[in-house]
N, C-alpha and C positions, 0 to 999 in steps of 0.2 A: 413725533413723540414715539417712544419705544417702550414696550413692556414684554414681560415673559408670560406665556399662557399659564404657567404653573403658579403665578402669583395673581393677586387681585388687582383691581383697577388703580389702587392707590400707588402701584409701583411704576406708573407712567413717568418716564424720564425724557427730558428734552435732549435731543441728540443731533449732531451734525452729520448728515449723510454725504459722503464724498464718492464721486464716480467720475468717469471720463469716457470719451468715445473709444479709447483703447486702454486696456489694463496697463500696458507698458508706459503710457504717458503718466499715469498716477504713481506707479512705482519708481518713476524717475525722480520724483520730488519728495516722496514719502517712503521711509524704510519700514517695512513690515517684517517683524521677526518675533519669535518666541523668546520671552525674557529669560527663562531658565536654561534652555538649550542653546539659545543664540541662533537657531536655525531660521533661515529666511522663509517667510510665508509667501508662496506664489499667488498672485492675484490673477484669477482666470475670468472667463466671461460670466460664469455663474457664481463666482466666489462672494461670500459674505463674511467679512473679517471685522470683529468687534474688539474694541480696546479692553485691556485687562480690568481696569477699575470698573468700567461699565458692566462687563460680564459678571464681576463679583457682586455688584449691586443688584443685578437682575437674577443672579443665581443660575446662569446659563454657561454652557461650554460648547465644545465642538459637537455637532450633531443635534443640538437643541434648537427649538424654534423660538423666534421672536416675532411679535406683532408690531407693525409700523402703522401709525395713525397720522393723518394730516393734522395740522395745527391751525386753529382759527386766529383771528386778530388779537384775542385776549389770552391766548396761550392754552386753550382747552382742546382736547381731542375732538375731531370732527370726521364724519363719514365712516365708512366701513374699513376695517384694518386689512392690511396685506400681511401675509405670513412669509417669513424667510427662514432658512435653515443656516445656522452658523457653521462656517467651514474653517474658521481659524480665530485665535485670540492673540492679539498683537500687543507688544510692549508699548506703553504710553503713560506719560506722567502728568500732562496738563490737558484738560478738556475731555469730552466724550465724543467719540467718533465711530461711525459705521462705514467701512469701506466696502463698496459693492461693485461687482463687475457690470458691464453694460447689459447683459441679459437679465441679471437680477434686478437692475435698476428699472428696466422697461416693464418688469412684472408688477411694479408698484403703481399705486393710484394717486401719487402725490407729485407727479412730474410737472403739473401746471404751476406748482408753488416753488419750483426749484429756482435758485439764483446762480447765475453763471459766475465763475471765479477764474482767475488767471494767476498761476504760480510762476515766478521767475527767479533765476539764480543770478545775483548781481555781485560785483566786486565787493571786497571787504571794506573798501574806503567809504566811511560814513557820509562824506560830502557828496559822493557820487550817488549813493543810495537816497539821500535826502532830495537831491535835485531830480532824480528819476521819479520819486514819489510825488513831488510837487507838480510835475508835468502830468502825471496820471490823474491826480485828483481834480485837476482843472478841465479834464476832458468830459464831455457829455456822456452820461450813462455810467460813470464811475461813482459808486457810493462811498466806499472806504478803501484806504490803502494801509496795509499793516506791514511793519518791518519786524521780522522775527528776532533780529538783533536787539531791537528796542524792548521786545517782550522779555528776552533773556536778561537784559540789564535790569529790568524792573523786578524780576524774580530774584536775581542775585542781591539786589538792594534790600528786598524784603527778608531774605535769609540772613542778612547781617545781624538782625535782631536775634535770630535763632542761635547764631554763633556765640553771641554774648551770653545767652542763657546757658549754652553748653559749657562755656568757660566758667561761669559761676557755679554750675553743678559739679564740675571737676574740682574746683577749689574747695567747695563744701565737702565733697567726698574725701579729699586729701586731709582736711582738718579732722573729719570724723574718724578716718582710719588712724591718724596719728594719735588722737586722744584715746581711742579704744585700745590700741596696741600699747600705748604708754601706761594706761591704767592697769591693764592685764599684766604687763611685765612688772610694774611696781608691786602689785599684789603678790605675784609669784615670788618676788625677792623677799618681801616682808614675811611671807609664810615659811620660807626656807632659809631664813637668815642664820639659824644655828647650823644648818647643813653646810651653808656656804662658808661660814666661819671655820667649821671643822676642816673643810678642804684647804683653807689657807694655813691652818695649823699643821696639816699633814705635808705641807710644802708645795702645794699646787701654785704654779705661777699665775700672774694676773691674766695672761692670755688663756691659760687652761681653764681658769674659773669663768672667764667670760664665755668661752666656747661651751662650757658645761651648761650654763644658764641660757644663753641665746640660741643654742642649737635647737632647742624646743620651739622657741619663737619663730625661727627661720622655717622650720618644717611646717608649723601651723600656717605661716604666711603663704608658703608655696602651695600647700594643698587647699587652703582657703581661696587663694587667687584662682586656681584651676577650677574649683567648684563654682566660684563666682562667674567665671567666663561662660560656663555652660548655662547656668541659671540666667545670666545677663543676656544671653542670646535670645532666649524665649521672652524675657521681659522687654527687650528692645523691640521685638516684633509686635508685642501687645501695645506698647506706648506709641509706636509709629502709626499703627493702624487706627488707634483711638484718636490721635491728633489730626488725622487727615480730614479734609473736607470732601464734598462729593465730586468736585471737578479736579482734584489733585491727588496723585498717588506718589507717596514718597518712596525712595529707594528701599528695596527689601534686603539687599545683600550687605554684609559687613565685610569690609576689606581686611585682609590678614594683618596689615600694619596696626590696625586698631586693637587687635587682640594683644599684639606684642607691646603696644603702648600702655594698655591697661595693666598687663602683667608686670611690666617694668616699673610703673608708678607704684604699684603695691610693694614691690621689693625695695624701692627707694624709701618709702615711708617706714618700712621695717628697719632699714639701715639708719634712718634718722633716730628712731627709738633706741637702737643699739648705742649710738653715739651719745644720746642724752642720758642713758642709764649707766654708762661705764663708770662715771664718777661715783654713783651710788654704791656700786660694787666695790670700788676702790676704797671708799671711806667706811666700810663695815669694820667695826671694832671687834677684833677676835675675842678679846678677854671679856668684854661686857656682853657680847652675844652668847658666849658659852656659859656665862653666869646666869643668864635670864632663864626664868621658869616657863616651861611650855605648858 
Protein backbone atom coordinates (compact mmCIF):
# COMPACT_ATOMS: atom_id res chain seq x y z
CA UNK A 1 0.00 0.00 0.00
CA UNK A 2 1.21 3.47 -0.89
CA UNK A 3 0.44 6.94 0.45
CA UNK A 4 1.79 10.45 0.34
CA UNK A 5 3.01 11.94 3.65
CA UNK A 6 1.30 15.18 2.64
CA UNK A 7 -2.11 13.47 2.66
CA UNK A 8 -4.04 11.65 5.34
CA UNK A 9 -4.31 7.90 5.84
CA UNK A 10 -7.41 7.70 3.65
CA UNK A 11 -5.13 8.19 0.63
CA UNK A 12 -3.72 4.66 0.93
CA UNK A 13 -3.61 3.11 -2.53
CA UNK A 14 -3.01 -0.49 -3.47
CA UNK A 15 0.01 -0.60 -5.75
CA UNK A 16 2.09 -3.22 -7.54
CA UNK A 17 5.80 -2.76 -6.81
CA UNK A 18 8.08 -4.10 -9.53
CA UNK A 19 11.81 -4.68 -9.26
CA UNK A 20 14.52 -7.09 -10.42
CA UNK A 21 18.04 -8.07 -9.51
CA UNK A 22 19.29 -5.84 -12.32
CA UNK A 23 17.68 -2.59 -13.55
CA UNK A 24 18.48 -3.61 -17.12
CA UNK A 25 16.35 -6.75 -16.77
CA UNK A 26 13.27 -4.69 -15.89
CA UNK A 27 13.73 -2.02 -18.56
CA UNK A 28 14.08 -4.82 -21.10
CA UNK A 29 10.38 -5.67 -20.76
CA UNK A 30 8.93 -2.34 -19.54
CA UNK A 31 9.34 1.01 -21.28
CA UNK A 32 9.70 3.89 -18.83
CA UNK A 33 9.33 7.33 -20.36
CA UNK A 34 7.88 10.77 -19.73
CA UNK A 35 4.54 11.16 -21.53
CA UNK A 36 4.95 14.80 -22.54
CA UNK A 37 8.60 14.87 -23.58
CA UNK A 38 8.89 11.21 -24.63
CA UNK A 39 12.27 11.08 -22.90
CA UNK A 40 13.31 7.68 -21.54
CA UNK A 41 13.51 7.39 -17.75
CA UNK A 42 16.63 5.51 -16.72
CA UNK A 43 16.11 2.96 -13.95
CA UNK A 44 19.13 2.93 -11.64
CA UNK A 45 19.96 1.05 -8.45
CA UNK A 46 18.19 3.56 -6.23
CA UNK A 47 15.50 4.74 -8.67
CA UNK A 48 11.84 5.02 -7.67
CA UNK A 49 9.59 5.54 -10.71
CA UNK A 50 5.85 5.98 -10.19
CA UNK A 51 3.13 5.77 -12.85
CA UNK A 52 1.49 9.04 -13.89
CA UNK A 53 -2.09 8.33 -12.77
CA UNK A 54 -0.89 7.08 -9.38
CA UNK A 55 1.30 10.16 -8.96
CA UNK A 56 -1.70 12.38 -9.69
CA UNK A 57 -3.90 10.52 -7.19
CA UNK A 58 -1.29 10.89 -4.47
CA UNK A 59 -0.36 14.44 -5.47
CA UNK A 60 3.35 13.68 -5.76
CA UNK A 61 6.05 14.33 -8.31
CA UNK A 62 9.80 14.01 -8.75
CA UNK A 63 11.55 14.71 -5.45
CA UNK A 64 8.50 14.02 -3.28
CA UNK A 65 8.35 11.24 -0.70
CA UNK A 66 5.93 8.32 -0.59
CA UNK A 67 5.33 5.85 2.22
CA UNK A 68 5.10 2.13 1.54
CA UNK A 69 3.12 -0.15 3.86
CA UNK A 70 2.87 -3.90 3.97
CA UNK A 71 -0.61 -5.30 3.34
CA UNK A 72 -2.31 -7.88 5.54
CA UNK A 73 -4.65 -10.63 4.36
CA UNK A 74 -7.74 -8.41 4.41
CA UNK A 75 -6.08 -5.54 2.54
CA UNK A 76 -5.26 -3.20 5.43
CA UNK A 77 -1.91 -1.53 6.08
CA UNK A 78 0.28 -3.29 8.60
CA UNK A 79 3.61 -2.58 10.25
CA UNK A 80 5.77 0.51 10.04
CA UNK A 81 6.00 2.25 6.68
CA UNK A 82 9.14 2.71 4.62
CA UNK A 83 9.78 6.03 2.89
CA UNK A 84 10.98 6.37 -0.69
CA UNK A 85 11.77 9.45 -2.76
CA UNK A 86 10.26 9.59 -6.25
CA UNK A 87 12.88 9.95 -8.97
CA UNK A 88 10.60 9.78 -12.03
CA UNK A 89 7.01 9.72 -13.28
CA UNK A 90 6.37 7.34 -16.17
CA UNK A 91 3.64 7.13 -18.79
CA UNK A 92 1.13 4.38 -18.00
CA UNK A 93 -2.52 3.81 -18.85
CA UNK A 94 -3.68 0.66 -17.05
CA UNK A 95 -2.90 -0.25 -13.45
CA UNK A 96 -0.84 1.38 -10.69
CA UNK A 97 2.85 0.51 -10.52
CA UNK A 98 5.94 1.55 -8.61
CA UNK A 99 9.20 0.60 -10.33
CA UNK A 100 12.14 0.51 -7.93
CA UNK A 101 15.80 -0.30 -8.35
CA UNK A 102 17.48 -3.11 -6.33
CA UNK A 103 18.90 -0.75 -3.68
CA UNK A 104 15.56 0.98 -3.15
CA UNK A 105 13.84 -2.42 -2.95
CA UNK A 106 16.17 -3.72 -0.24
CA UNK A 107 15.42 -0.64 1.85
CA UNK A 108 11.79 -1.68 2.18
CA UNK A 109 10.37 -3.87 4.94
CA UNK A 110 7.92 -5.81 2.76
CA UNK A 111 10.33 -8.16 0.99
CA UNK A 112 8.94 -11.24 2.79
CA UNK A 113 5.55 -10.65 1.08
CA UNK A 114 6.99 -10.33 -2.41
CA UNK A 115 5.86 -12.65 -5.20
CA UNK A 116 8.28 -13.70 -7.91
CA UNK A 117 7.23 -13.11 -11.50
CA UNK A 118 8.65 -13.97 -14.89
CA UNK A 119 8.22 -11.86 -18.02
CA UNK A 120 8.77 -13.45 -21.41
CA UNK A 121 8.61 -12.21 -25.00
CA UNK A 122 6.82 -14.75 -27.20
CA UNK A 123 5.95 -14.96 -30.92
CA UNK A 124 2.80 -13.19 -32.08
CA UNK A 125 1.18 -16.48 -33.07
CA UNK A 126 -1.68 -16.95 -30.61
CA UNK A 127 -1.58 -20.76 -30.77
CA UNK A 128 2.06 -20.75 -29.69
CA UNK A 129 1.30 -18.39 -26.84
CA UNK A 130 -1.64 -20.50 -25.65
CA UNK A 131 0.42 -23.70 -25.73
CA UNK A 132 3.22 -22.05 -23.78
CA UNK A 133 0.76 -20.71 -21.20
CA UNK A 134 -0.84 -24.12 -20.69
CA UNK A 135 2.54 -25.72 -20.06
CA UNK A 136 3.43 -23.06 -17.51
CA UNK A 137 0.18 -23.17 -15.57
CA UNK A 138 0.54 -26.95 -15.12
CA UNK A 139 3.92 -26.59 -13.44
CA UNK A 140 4.20 -26.61 -9.66
CA UNK A 141 4.62 -23.17 -8.10
CA UNK A 142 2.94 -21.29 -10.96
CA UNK A 143 -0.14 -19.40 -9.72
CA UNK A 144 -1.28 -17.47 -12.79
CA UNK A 145 -0.27 -16.90 -16.40
CA UNK A 146 -1.32 -13.66 -18.10
CA UNK A 147 -1.10 -12.87 -21.81
CA UNK A 148 -0.81 -9.16 -22.56
CA UNK A 149 -2.41 -9.71 -25.97
CA UNK A 150 -5.52 -11.08 -24.29
CA UNK A 151 -5.69 -8.02 -22.04
CA UNK A 152 -5.34 -5.75 -25.09
CA UNK A 153 -8.18 -7.55 -26.88
CA UNK A 154 -10.38 -7.23 -23.79
CA UNK A 155 -9.81 -3.48 -23.54
CA UNK A 156 -10.39 -2.98 -27.26
CA UNK A 157 -13.67 -4.84 -27.01
CA UNK A 158 -14.69 -2.67 -24.07
CA UNK A 159 -13.84 0.49 -26.01
CA UNK A 160 -16.14 -0.53 -28.87
CA UNK A 161 -19.02 0.72 -26.74
CA UNK A 162 -17.23 4.05 -26.35
CA UNK A 163 -16.84 4.29 -30.13
CA UNK A 164 -20.60 3.85 -30.55
CA UNK A 165 -21.24 6.60 -28.01
CA UNK A 166 -18.82 8.91 -29.84
CA UNK A 167 -20.60 8.20 -33.14
CA UNK A 168 -23.97 9.07 -31.57
CA UNK A 169 -22.54 12.30 -30.12
CA UNK A 170 -21.12 13.31 -33.52
CA UNK A 171 -24.47 12.64 -35.19
CA UNK A 172 -26.31 14.64 -32.53
CA UNK A 173 -23.84 17.52 -32.89
CA UNK A 174 -24.29 17.44 -36.67
CA UNK A 175 -28.08 17.67 -36.38
CA UNK A 176 -27.83 20.43 -33.78
CA UNK A 177 -25.40 22.44 -35.89
CA UNK A 178 -27.60 22.09 -38.98
CA UNK A 179 -30.76 23.11 -37.12
CA UNK A 180 -29.13 26.12 -35.46
CA UNK A 181 -27.50 27.35 -38.67
CA UNK A 182 -30.68 26.77 -40.65
CA UNK A 183 -32.83 28.74 -38.19
CA UNK A 184 -30.35 31.59 -37.94
CA UNK A 185 -30.08 31.83 -41.72
CA UNK A 186 -33.85 31.67 -42.12
CA UNK A 187 -34.35 34.47 -39.58
CA UNK A 188 -31.63 36.51 -41.26
CA UNK A 189 -33.34 36.22 -44.63
CA UNK A 190 -36.79 36.98 -43.23
CA UNK A 191 -35.52 40.12 -41.49
CA UNK A 192 -33.76 41.37 -44.63
CA UNK A 193 -36.25 40.30 -47.27
CA UNK A 194 -36.84 43.89 -48.54
CA UNK A 195 -33.08 44.45 -48.74
CA UNK A 196 -32.60 41.27 -50.74
CA UNK A 197 -35.50 42.15 -53.02
CA UNK A 198 -33.94 45.55 -53.62
CA UNK A 199 -30.70 43.89 -54.67
CA UNK A 200 -32.59 41.79 -57.20
CA UNK A 201 -34.34 44.89 -58.56
CA UNK A 202 -30.97 46.61 -58.95
CA UNK A 203 -29.82 43.75 -61.18
CA UNK A 204 -27.78 41.57 -58.82
CA UNK A 205 -27.44 38.05 -60.18
CA UNK A 206 -28.52 35.01 -58.20
CA UNK A 207 -24.90 34.16 -57.42
CA UNK A 208 -24.20 37.69 -56.16
CA UNK A 209 -27.29 37.68 -53.94
CA UNK A 210 -26.34 34.30 -52.49
CA UNK A 211 -22.81 35.49 -51.82
CA UNK A 212 -24.12 38.67 -50.17
CA UNK A 213 -26.22 36.70 -47.70
CA UNK A 214 -24.16 33.57 -47.11
CA UNK A 215 -20.81 35.35 -46.82
CA UNK A 216 -21.81 36.37 -43.31
CA UNK A 217 -22.88 32.83 -42.45
CA UNK A 218 -19.56 31.45 -43.74
CA UNK A 219 -17.53 33.90 -41.66
CA UNK A 220 -19.55 33.12 -38.55
CA UNK A 221 -19.11 29.39 -39.16
CA UNK A 222 -15.32 29.70 -39.60
CA UNK A 223 -14.73 31.89 -36.55
CA UNK A 224 -17.21 29.87 -34.49
CA UNK A 225 -15.43 26.64 -35.45
CA UNK A 226 -12.03 28.06 -34.50
CA UNK A 227 -13.36 29.26 -31.15
CA UNK A 228 -15.02 25.87 -30.62
CA UNK A 229 -11.74 24.04 -31.24
CA UNK A 230 -10.02 26.07 -28.52
CA UNK A 231 -12.87 25.66 -26.05
CA UNK A 232 -13.33 22.01 -26.99
CA UNK A 233 -9.71 21.22 -26.18
CA UNK A 234 -10.22 22.25 -22.54
CA UNK A 235 -13.65 20.62 -22.39
CA UNK A 236 -12.25 17.33 -23.74
CA UNK A 237 -9.60 17.31 -21.02
CA UNK A 238 -12.24 17.83 -18.34
CA UNK A 239 -14.54 15.11 -19.71
CA UNK A 240 -11.74 12.56 -20.13
CA UNK A 241 -10.39 13.04 -16.61
CA UNK A 242 -13.88 12.95 -15.13
CA UNK A 243 -14.73 9.66 -16.89
CA UNK A 244 -11.58 7.89 -15.76
CA UNK A 245 -11.53 5.26 -13.04
CA UNK A 246 -8.70 4.89 -10.53
CA UNK A 247 -6.80 2.17 -12.38
CA UNK A 248 -7.11 3.59 -15.91
CA UNK A 249 -5.73 6.75 -17.51
CA UNK A 250 -7.13 7.77 -20.88
CA UNK A 251 -4.99 9.47 -23.51
CA UNK A 252 -4.44 13.17 -22.87
CA UNK A 253 -3.32 14.24 -26.34
CA UNK A 254 -5.60 15.15 -29.26
CA UNK A 255 -4.21 14.25 -32.66
CA UNK A 256 -4.13 16.96 -35.32
CA UNK A 257 -6.44 15.05 -37.74
CA UNK A 258 -9.16 15.29 -35.08
CA UNK A 259 -9.03 19.10 -35.26
CA UNK A 260 -9.21 19.06 -39.05
CA UNK A 261 -12.06 16.55 -38.95
CA UNK A 262 -14.10 18.68 -36.52
CA UNK A 263 -13.40 21.90 -38.46
CA UNK A 264 -14.29 20.25 -41.76
CA UNK A 265 -17.57 18.86 -40.44
CA UNK A 266 -18.63 22.33 -39.31
CA UNK A 267 -17.98 23.72 -42.78
CA UNK A 268 -19.89 20.82 -44.34
CA UNK A 269 -22.91 21.61 -42.15
CA UNK A 270 -22.72 25.25 -43.25
CA UNK A 271 -22.60 24.14 -46.89
CA UNK A 272 -25.72 21.99 -46.38
CA UNK A 273 -27.54 25.02 -44.96
CA UNK A 274 -26.45 27.05 -47.99
CA UNK A 275 -27.84 24.40 -50.35
CA UNK A 276 -31.10 24.18 -48.39
CA UNK A 277 -31.66 27.96 -48.32
CA UNK A 278 -30.79 28.79 -51.94
CA UNK A 279 -34.34 27.99 -53.07
CA UNK A 280 -35.73 30.39 -50.46
CA UNK A 281 -33.62 33.24 -51.84
CA UNK A 282 -34.56 32.34 -55.41
CA UNK A 283 -38.30 32.39 -54.65
CA UNK A 284 -38.37 35.84 -53.02
CA UNK A 285 -41.03 37.87 -54.82
CA UNK A 286 -39.47 41.27 -55.57
CA UNK A 287 -42.76 43.12 -56.04
CA UNK A 288 -44.55 41.77 -52.96
CA UNK A 289 -41.46 42.19 -50.79
CA UNK A 290 -41.00 45.82 -51.80
CA UNK A 291 -44.71 46.49 -51.21
CA UNK A 292 -44.61 45.08 -47.66
CA UNK A 293 -44.59 47.52 -44.73
CA UNK A 294 -41.64 47.37 -42.37
